[in-house]
C-alpha positions as CSV (number, residue, x, y, z in Angstrom):
1,M,0.6,21.6,-8.7
2,K,0.3,18.7,-10.6
3,E,2.9,16.7,-8.6
4,L,1.3,17.0,-5.5
5,D,-1.9,16.0,-7.1
6,L,-0.3,12.6,-8.3
7,L,1.2,12.3,-4.8
8,I,-2.6,12.7,-3.2
9,E,-3.8,10.0,-6.2
10,I,-1.1,7.7,-4.8
11,S,-2.1,8.1,-1.4
12,N,-5.7,6.6,-2.5
13,T,-4.3,3.8,-4.1
14,T,-4.8,0.1,-2.3
15,G,-5.6,-3.2,-3.4
16,N,-4.3,-5.7,-5.4
17,G,-1.2,-4.6,-7.8
18,S,-1.0,-1.5,-6.2
19,Q,2.8,-1.2,-5.7
20,K,3.2,-1.7,-9.7
21,I,0.3,1.0,-9.9
22,I,2.3,3.2,-8.0
23,K,5.7,2.6,-9.8
24,D,4.3,3.3,-13.0
25,L,2.1,6.4,-12.1
26,L,5.7,7.8,-10.9
27,S,7.7,6.6,-14.0
28,N,5.5,8.2,-16.2
29,N,5.4,11.5,-14.2
30,M,9.1,11.7,-12.7
31,T,9.4,15.5,-13.2
32,D,12.3,17.3,-11.7
33,D,10.0,18.7,-9.3
34,M,8.7,15.5,-8.3
35,Q,12.3,14.2,-8.0
36,Y,13.2,16.7,-5.6
37,L,9.5,16.4,-3.6
38,L,10.4,12.8,-3.1
39,D,14.0,13.6,-2.1
40,I,12.9,15.8,0.6
41,A,10.3,13.7,2.0
42,Q,12.0,10.5,2.0
43,N,16.1,11.3,2.1
44,P,16.7,10.5,5.7
45,F,19.9,12.5,5.5
46,K,18.4,15.5,4.3
47,T,16.7,17.0,7.4
48,T,14.2,20.3,7.2
49,K,14.1,20.1,11.0
50,L,10.4,20.9,11.1
51,N,8.5,18.6,12.6
52,K,5.0,20.6,12.7
53,I,3.6,23.0,10.6
54,E,0.1,24.8,11.3
55,I,-1.3,26.1,8.0
56,P,-4.1,28.3,9.0
57,D,-7.8,27.5,7.5
58,G,-9.6,29.6,5.1
59,V,-8.4,32.2,2.4
60,D,-6.1,34.8,3.2
61,L,-6.7,38.1,1.2
62,F,-3.7,39.8,2.8
63,S,-1.2,36.9,2.5
64,T,2.1,37.1,0.4
65,K,1.8,35.2,-2.5
66,S,5.0,32.7,-3.3
67,T,5.6,29.9,-5.6
68,F,7.2,26.4,-5.5
69,K,10.9,27.9,-6.0
70,D,10.2,29.8,-2.7
71,W,9.4,26.9,-0.9
72,C,12.5,24.8,-2.4
73,S,14.7,27.8,-1.4
74,L,13.5,28.0,2.4
75,I,13.8,24.3,2.3
76,E,17.7,24.5,1.1
77,E,18.0,27.2,4.0
78,L,16.8,24.6,6.4
79,L,19.2,22.1,5.1
80,E,21.8,23.9,6.2
81,A,20.5,25.1,9.4
82,K,21.3,24.0,12.9
83,S,17.9,23.8,13.7
84,A,14.7,25.4,13.0
85,N,12.9,28.0,15.0
86,N,9.8,29.5,15.2
87,S,10.6,32.0,12.6
88,Y,11.3,29.2,10.0
89,R,8.1,27.7,11.0
90,E,6.1,30.9,10.5
91,R,7.8,31.7,7.1
92,M,7.1,28.0,5.7
93,S,3.5,28.3,7.0
94,S,3.3,31.8,5.3
95,I,4.9,30.5,1.8
96,I,2.9,27.1,1.7
97,K,-0.1,29.4,2.5
98,G,0.6,31.7,-0.4
99,M,1.0,29.2,-3.0
100,G,-2.8,29.2,-3.6
101,L,-3.0,25.5,-2.9
102,N,-6.4,23.9,-2.5
103,K,-6.6,21.8,1.4
104,D,-5.7,18.6,0.1
105,Q,-2.5,20.1,-1.7
106,E,-1.7,21.8,1.2
107,D,-1.7,19.0,3.6
108,M,0.3,17.0,1.2
109,L,3.1,19.6,0.9
110,V,3.0,19.7,4.8
111,K,3.7,15.8,5.1
112,I,6.7,16.4,2.6
113,T,8.0,19.5,4.5
114,T,7.7,17.7,7.8
115,K,9.0,14.5,6.4
116,N,5.6,12.7,7.6
117,L,4.5,11.2,3.6
118,N,3.3,7.7,4.8
119,I,1.5,6.9,1.6
120,G,3.0,3.4,0.8
121,L,6.4,5.2,-0.9
122,G,9.3,2.8,0.0
123,T,13.0,3.7,-0.9
124,K,13.0,0.8,-3.4
125,L,10.0,1.7,-5.0
126,I,11.2,5.1,-5.5
127,N,14.5,4.2,-6.7
128,K,12.9,1.9,-9.7
129,A,10.9,4.6,-10.6
130,V,13.7,6.6,-10.9
131,G,16.2,4.3,-12.4
132,Y,18.8,4.8,-10.1
133,N,19.4,4.9,-6.6
134,M,18.6,8.7,-5.6
135,I,17.6,7.9,-2.1
136,P,19.7,6.2,0.3
137,D,18.5,3.5,1.8
138,P,20.3,2.9,5.4
139,S,19.3,0.1,7.8
140,L,20.6,-1.1,11.3
141,M,22.1,-4.3,12.7
142,L,19.5,-6.7,13.6
143,A,19.7,-10.1,15.3
144,E,19.5,-13.2,13.2
145,A,16.7,-15.6,13.9
146,K,17.3,-18.3,11.1
147,E,19.0,-21.4,13.1
148,D,20.9,-22.5,10.0
149,E,22.6,-19.8,9.7
150,I,23.5,-19.3,13.4
151,E,24.7,-22.9,13.3
152,K,27.9,-22.0,11.0
153,W,29.0,-19.3,13.7
154,D,31.6,-20.4,16.0
155,R,31.1,-17.6,18.5
156,I,27.8,-15.5,19.3
157,W,27.6,-11.7,20.9
158,C,24.3,-10.7,22.7
159,E,23.8,-7.6,24.4
160,E,21.3,-6.8,27.2
161,K,17.5,-6.9,25.8
162,Y,16.2,-2.6,26.4
163,D,12.8,-2.0,27.0
164,G,13.0,1.1,25.3
165,V,12.9,2.6,21.4
166,R,15.8,1.6,18.9
167,V,17.6,5.0,18.2
168,C,20.5,6.1,16.0
169,A,22.5,9.2,16.3
170,L,24.8,10.7,13.4
171,V,27.7,12.7,14.5
172,K,28.4,14.9,11.6
173,D,29.2,19.0,11.0
174,E,29.4,19.5,14.9
175,D,25.7,18.4,15.2
176,V,23.8,15.6,15.8
177,T,21.1,14.0,14.2
178,F,19.0,11.2,15.8
179,F,16.4,9.0,14.1
180,T,14.3,6.0,14.7
181,R,15.0,2.5,13.4
182,A,12.8,3.1,10.2
183,F,14.8,6.3,10.0
184,K,12.3,8.8,11.0
185,E,14.1,11.9,12.1
186,L,13.6,12.8,16.0
187,D,14.0,16.7,17.1
188,N,17.3,16.7,18.4
189,T,16.3,19.9,20.7
190,K,14.5,17.2,22.9
191,L,17.2,15.3,23.2
192,S,19.7,17.9,24.4
193,K,21.5,16.1,26.9
194,I,22.3,13.3,24.7
195,K,23.4,15.6,22.0
196,G,25.6,17.5,24.1
197,Q,27.7,14.7,25.5
198,L,27.9,13.3,22.0
199,L,29.7,16.1,20.6
200,E,31.8,16.7,23.8
201,Y,33.3,13.1,23.4
202,C,33.3,13.4,19.5
203,K,35.4,16.5,19.3
204,D,37.4,16.7,16.0
205,S,36.3,13.2,15.0
206,D,35.4,12.1,11.4
207,P,31.3,11.6,11.3
208,V,30.3,8.6,12.7
209,F,26.9,6.9,14.2
210,F,26.0,5.4,17.2
211,D,23.1,2.6,17.3
212,G,20.9,2.2,20.7
213,E,18.3,1.9,22.6
214,L,16.9,4.8,24.1
215,T,15.1,4.3,28.0
216,D,14.5,6.3,30.6
217,L,15.3,5.5,34.5
218,D,12.1,3.4,34.8
219,R,12.2,1.7,31.3
220,R,8.5,1.9,30.9
221,S,7.4,5.6,29.6
222,V,10.3,6.2,27.0
223,S,7.8,4.7,24.0
224,G,5.1,7.5,25.0
225,K,8.1,10.4,24.9
226,V,9.2,9.2,21.7
227,N,5.6,9.7,20.2
228,K,5.7,13.0,21.9
229,I,9.0,14.3,20.2
230,M,7.6,12.8,16.7
231,K,4.4,14.6,16.6
232,G,6.0,18.0,17.8
233,T,4.1,17.9,21.6
234,A,7.0,17.4,23.5
235,P,8.1,19.3,26.6
236,D,11.5,20.7,26.4
237,N,12.6,18.6,29.6
238,I,11.1,15.5,28.0
239,D,14.9,14.1,27.8
240,D,15.8,14.5,31.6
241,E,15.8,10.7,32.4
242,F,16.9,9.4,29.0
243,L,19.3,7.0,28.8
244,F,21.1,6.3,25.4
245,N,22.2,2.6,25.9
246,I,24.9,2.5,23.0
247,F,25.7,-1.6,21.2
248,D,27.6,-0.1,18.0
249,M,29.1,2.4,16.0
250,D,30.6,2.9,12.8
251,D,31.1,5.4,10.1
252,W,29.1,7.8,8.5
253,S,29.6,5.9,5.0
254,T,28.1,2.7,6.5
255,L,25.0,4.4,6.7
256,V,24.9,6.0,3.2
257,S,25.8,2.8,1.3
258,G,23.5,0.9,3.7
259,K,26.1,-1.6,4.2
260,G,29.3,-1.9,6.6
261,V,32.8,-3.4,6.0
262,K,34.2,-3.2,9.6
263,M,34.0,-6.3,11.4
264,Y,31.9,-6.5,14.5
265,T,34.9,-6.9,17.0
266,D,36.5,-4.1,15.6
267,R,33.6,-1.8,15.8
268,R,32.9,-3.1,19.6
269,S,36.8,-2.0,20.2
270,R,36.3,1.0,18.9
271,L,33.2,1.7,21.0
272,E,35.0,0.6,24.5
273,K,37.6,3.1,23.8
274,F,35.1,5.9,23.4
275,F,33.6,5.1,26.5
276,K,36.8,5.1,28.4
277,G,36.5,9.0,28.9
278,V,32.7,8.8,29.7
279,P,31.7,9.0,33.4
280,Q,29.5,6.5,35.1
281,D,26.7,9.0,35.8
282,S,26.3,10.0,32.2
283,C,23.4,9.5,29.9
284,L,25.6,7.8,27.7
285,V,25.6,3.9,28.8
286,L,27.8,1.3,27.1
287,A,25.5,-2.0,26.4
288,N,26.0,-4.7,28.4
289,Q,27.5,-7.5,26.6
């Protein structure tokens, strides 16, 4: 498949001027299939729920033949699914194996399917190559470090510094999707307690997201635990001691546009009202301000 070969070529492109070379390669080879592959790989709000897929080595003479359209059909099914189970993983493995790809092509398609395409393709570069904002470019609020900018402010809000992992939780369509700060999806079955409580206290609400820091009770081991979740090696009870320290919330539209319109004071007031219904022993914690 020529689109996969091009992505393999891009993954091997390094050195001075590599970003322009990559952009030109994409612009000159932007087929519909390439756009679909890039959208699935890079769009943080299109979640395949598959964090790990194992493709058996060697040639299986008895495997069912499949096509790129079969892969697309299963991807669309996964985008609508609440979660992925072993049946989905086995079906995807069988489809990729049956496409007759070489090993490098298989590996590239697995990276796309599991949203682990780390080959130097940023959202801005892809959108420039496509010619329009095909992929949303969300961002989370960060601290300001420019002293000349800070001096203009008449007041400053600060939250407690947490030694954990920045996590964004999107509550939408009676489900919760978790992202890292770089908007890499986290398997929500490994964050079931936080998911359950967010759904409980967000009943009948419009789509919103919560921004905060994931810690555990000793605030030391959470980074390793999140790495296991991302690698697909986490046990089901890995979230037993997780705390989700929340310091911001806003509407879903803010993530899509990448820019908010509500003042922070209004957002904090909304967040404090939300926490009036949350018990003290909850794994959801209002960040100290």
